[in-house]
C-alpha positions as CSV (number, residue, x, y, z in Angstrom):
1,M,123.0,125.4,150.0
2,S,124.0,123.2,147.0
3,R,126.1,124.1,144.8
4,G,126.8,121.2,142.6
5,P,127.5,118.1,143.3
6,A,130.3,116.0,144.9
7,P,133.8,116.0,143.7
8,G,133.7,112.5,141.3
9,N,130.0,112.5,141.2
10,Y,127.8,113.8,138.5
11,W,124.3,115.1,137.9
12,S,122.6,113.3,135.5
13,L,120.1,115.0,133.3
14,P,116.2,113.3,133.4
15,S,115.9,110.8,130.4
16,L,113.1,111.7,127.5
17,P,110.7,109.2,127.7
18,A,109.9,106.4,125.5
19,R,107.5,106.5,123.1
20,P,104.9,103.8,123.9
21,Q,104.8,100.7,121.6
22,P,103.0,100.4,118.5
23,T,99.7,98.6,118.9
24,V,96.4,98.4,117.1
25,V,93.2,98.0,118.3
26,A,90.0,96.4,116.0
27,E,87.0,96.2,117.9
28,N,83.8,95.7,116.4
29,I,84.3,98.0,113.4
30,G,81.6,98.7,110.4
31,V,81.4,101.4,108.2
32,T,78.2,101.9,105.9
33,F,78.0,103.8,102.8
34,P,74.6,105.9,102.1
35,V,72.9,105.8,99.4
36,N,71.0,108.2,97.6
37,G,68.4,108.2,94.5
38,S,65.7,105.6,93.8
39,I,66.7,102.4,93.2
40,S,64.6,100.3,94.2
41,K,64.1,96.7,95.7
42,D,63.5,94.0,93.0
43,I,61.3,91.2,94.5
44,N,61.9,88.7,91.9
45,Q,66.2,89.0,93.2
46,P,67.8,87.6,96.3
47,S,68.6,90.2,98.4
48,A,71.8,91.0,99.1
49,T,72.9,91.4,102.7
50,R,75.2,94.4,102.8
51,M,72.4,96.4,101.4
52,L,70.1,98.6,103.6
53,W,66.7,99.0,102.4
54,D,63.6,101.3,103.9
55,E,60.4,100.4,104.3
56,K,59.6,101.7,100.8
57,G,61.9,99.1,99.1
58,R,64.6,101.8,98.6
59,L,68.0,101.2,98.6
60,R,69.5,103.7,101.1
61,G,72.9,102.0,102.0
62,V,75.2,99.7,101.6
63,R,77.7,98.0,104.5
64,A,81.4,98.3,103.3
65,I,82.6,96.5,106.6
66,S,80.8,95.3,109.7
67,G,81.9,93.4,112.9
68,V,85.7,93.7,112.2
69,S,87.6,92.6,115.5
70,F,91.7,92.2,115.9
71,E,94.5,93.0,117.7
72,L,97.9,94.0,116.2
73,K,102.0,94.8,118.5
74,K,104.7,95.6,117.5
75,G,106.6,93.3,115.0
76,D,103.3,92.1,113.2
77,R,103.1,92.1,109.8
78,L,99.3,91.6,108.6
79,A,98.0,90.9,105.2
80,I,94.4,91.8,104.3
81,I,93.4,89.1,101.7
82,G,90.1,89.5,99.8
83,E,88.3,89.1,96.8
84,N,87.4,92.9,95.1
85,G,84.4,94.6,96.8
86,S,85.3,92.2,100.0
87,G,86.6,95.1,102.2
88,K,89.9,95.7,101.9
89,T,90.2,99.1,100.6
90,T,87.5,100.5,103.0
91,L,89.1,98.4,106.0
92,L,92.7,99.7,105.2
93,Q,91.1,103.5,105.3
94,V,89.5,103.7,108.0
95,L,93.2,102.3,109.7
96,A,94.4,105.3,107.8
97,G,92.6,107.6,109.7
98,I,90.7,108.3,106.4
99,L,87.1,107.4,106.9
100,S,86.2,107.0,110.8
101,P,84.1,104.1,111.9
102,E,80.3,104.4,112.3
103,T,80.5,101.3,114.6
104,G,82.6,99.9,117.2
105,K,85.9,101.3,118.2
106,L,89.5,101.7,117.0
107,K,92.6,102.2,118.8
108,V,95.8,103.0,117.2
109,Q,98.9,103.9,119.6
110,G,101.8,105.2,116.8
111,R,102.0,107.5,113.9
112,I,100.5,106.3,111.0
113,T,101.8,106.3,107.4
114,S,99.5,105.7,105.1
115,L,100.7,104.5,101.2
116,I,97.0,104.5,100.0
117,N,97.6,107.8,98.4
118,I,100.7,109.2,98.2
119,N,99.5,112.5,96.3
120,L,97.7,113.6,99.4
121,G,98.7,117.0,100.0
122,I,100.3,117.7,97.1
123,Q,100.1,121.3,95.2
124,A,100.7,121.3,91.2
125,E,101.1,125.1,91.4
126,A,103.9,124.8,94.4
127,S,107.3,123.8,93.9
128,G,109.0,120.9,94.4
129,H,110.9,122.3,97.5
130,R,107.4,123.6,98.6
131,N,105.5,120.2,98.2
132,I,108.4,118.3,100.5
133,T,107.1,120.2,103.3
134,L,103.2,120.4,102.5
135,R,102.8,116.4,101.8
136,A,105.1,116.3,104.9
137,L,103.0,118.5,107.0
138,A,99.8,116.2,105.9
139,A,101.5,113.2,107.4
140,G,102.0,114.9,110.4
141,Y,105.6,115.3,110.9
142,T,107.1,118.7,112.2
143,H,109.3,121.8,110.8
144,R,112.1,120.5,112.2
145,E,111.6,116.8,111.2
146,I,111.0,117.9,108.0
147,E,113.8,120.1,107.7
148,E,116.0,116.8,108.8
149,K,114.9,115.1,106.2
150,R,114.9,117.8,103.2
151,R,119.0,117.1,101.7
152,E,117.7,113.0,101.9
153,I,114.5,113.6,100.1
154,A,115.9,115.8,97.4
155,E,119.2,113.3,97.1
156,F,116.9,109.9,96.5
157,S,114.4,111.9,93.7
158,E,117.7,113.1,91.6
159,L,115.6,116.4,90.6
160,G,118.1,118.4,91.3
161,E,117.4,122.6,90.2
162,F,113.8,121.2,89.1
163,L,112.9,121.0,92.9
164,H,112.3,124.9,92.9
165,M,110.5,124.8,89.7
166,P,106.5,124.2,90.0
167,M,105.5,120.3,89.9
168,D,103.0,121.0,87.4
169,T,106.1,121.3,84.9
170,Y,106.5,118.0,86.2
171,S,106.5,115.1,84.2
172,A,104.7,112.2,85.4
173,G,107.6,110.1,86.1
174,M,109.2,113.5,87.9
175,C,105.8,113.8,90.2
176,M,105.9,110.1,91.0
177,R,110.1,110.4,92.2
178,L,109.2,113.3,94.3
179,T,105.9,111.9,95.9
180,F,107.7,108.6,96.3
181,S,111.1,109.8,97.8
182,I,108.7,112.1,100.7
183,A,106.7,109.3,101.4
184,T,109.2,106.4,102.3
185,A,111.7,109.3,104.0
186,F,110.5,109.1,107.4
187,E,110.5,105.4,109.9
188,P,107.2,104.0,109.8
189,E,105.3,103.2,113.2
190,V,102.0,102.0,112.1
191,L,102.6,101.5,107.9
192,I,99.7,100.8,106.0
193,L,100.3,99.4,101.9
194,D,97.8,98.9,100.0
195,E,99.8,97.0,97.0
196,W,103.9,97.7,96.4
197,L,105.2,100.9,95.9
198,S,107.1,101.6,93.2
199,A,108.6,104.4,90.7
200,G,110.2,105.6,87.7
201,D,112.5,104.4,84.7
202,A,114.4,101.0,85.4
203,A,117.1,102.7,86.8
204,F,115.1,104.5,89.2
205,R,113.0,101.8,90.3
206,E,115.4,99.6,91.0
207,K,116.9,101.7,93.8
208,A,113.2,102.4,95.2
209,T,112.7,99.0,95.5
210,R,115.3,98.7,97.5
211,R,114.8,101.6,99.5
212,M,111.1,100.0,99.9
213,N,112.4,97.0,101.4
214,E,114.3,98.7,103.7
215,F,111.4,101.3,104.4
216,V,108.8,98.4,105.0
217,E,111.3,96.5,107.2
218,K,111.9,99.5,109.7
219,A,108.3,99.8,110.2
220,G,106.7,98.5,113.6
221,I,103.5,97.5,112.5
222,L,102.7,96.6,108.8
223,V,99.2,96.3,107.3
224,L,99.7,95.0,103.9
225,A,96.3,94.8,101.3
226,S,97.6,92.6,97.7
227,H,96.2,90.1,95.9
228,S,100.0,88.7,95.1
229,R,101.0,85.8,96.8
230,E,104.5,86.6,96.6
231,L,104.4,89.7,98.0
232,I,101.7,88.8,101.2
233,L,104.3,85.8,102.1
234,D,107.2,87.7,101.5
235,N,106.5,90.7,104.2
236,C,103.8,89.1,106.3
237,D,102.9,86.5,109.1
238,I,99.6,86.9,110.0
239,G,96.6,87.2,107.5
240,L,93.0,88.2,107.9
241,W,90.1,87.1,105.1
242,M,87.6,89.8,104.5
243,E,84.9,88.6,102.8
244,E,81.2,90.3,102.0
245,G,82.9,93.2,104.9
246,R,83.6,91.0,107.6
247,V,86.4,88.8,108.5
248,K,85.9,85.3,107.5
249,A,89.3,83.9,108.8
250,I,92.0,85.3,110.8
251,G,95.7,83.3,111.2
252,P,99.1,82.3,110.6
253,V,99.2,84.1,106.8
254,L,100.3,81.1,104.9
255,E,97.3,78.8,105.9
256,I,94.4,81.9,105.4
257,M,96.4,82.3,101.9
258,N,96.2,78.5,101.2
259,A,92.5,78.7,102.4
260,Y,91.0,81.7,100.4
261,E,93.4,80.5,97.1
262,A,91.7,77.4,97.1
263,V,88.0,78.7,97.7
264,Q,88.9,81.1,94.7
265,S,90.2,78.0,92.6
266,Q,86.9,75.6,93.3
267,K,84.7,78.9,92.5
268,S,86.9,78.8,88.8
269,G,86.3,75.5,88.0
270,E,82.5,76.2,89.0
271,Q,82.6,79.0,86.7
272,A,84.1,77.0,83.9
273,A,81.7,73.9,84.3
274,A,78.6,76.3,84.0
275,V,80.2,78.1,80.9
276,A,80.9,74.6,79.2
277,A,77.2,73.0,79.7
278,A,75.8,76.4,78.3
279,A,78.4,76.1,75.2
280,A,77.4,72.4,75.1
281,S,73.1,73.2,75.5
282,G,73.4,75.7,73.0
283,P,73.1,73.9,69.7
284,E,70.0,72.2,71.0
285,L,68.2,75.5,72.4
286,R,69.2,76.4,68.6
287,L,67.5,73.8,66.9
288,A,64.4,73.7,69.4
289,T,63.8,77.3,69.0
290,S,64.2,76.3,64.4
291,R,61.2,74.0,65.0
């Protein structure tokens, strides 16, 4: 009967399996928002391609996004670029698990950290310490993981004894300090970010900026939606241009950003020219009317 390893030899415990590398695969995903009511189609107006009408000409839905496909692996930093209403936020919500795709498939390997709504899971009548637990549980962390981070969160928030008080006694700045401290305490595998996140007064904002930079740097995969060229180019290497709910282009972030801004500049020039033309014709129109 074996009684142990031979002299000079040692048993080795089996190592824990390594966590799979984070990946995100979107395959032809689409989301349509239903519309209730009696909005009727105007036959004299051009029909928007994202509007869904029934056989009686009543609006029944709006295609927020459709046919969106891309793949990300560990180390990728994706910027989602586009005008307001182009589908950026809807796409972020699908990636974060807030919305389910109506069509297509989304496959995410790795824990998702979403900073779209850092107040998710917060209860105003509960204490700061209780909300550390609630917010982290809502984000998918275990009680053990939460307790390992509790002191760090408390110290970074600088709220001291206020953490034992209900959050409805906090100022807006104190609430933001705590929610920011919780949201950035855990190392992200897949980070979903809508614009940049900061908090507090000038002194706290300075250390919050440093923490945010470190937090983003640790992310296995970053997905960032922003209108800031500087923020995008500083943090992303891939650009995805959304237009009318679809992917217009995807590629190296500088190329995509330059192409998008060129189109926006052209649109601005055309709008300015139209305004100038209307202003120039104004006196003539008034004169003709007076006759």
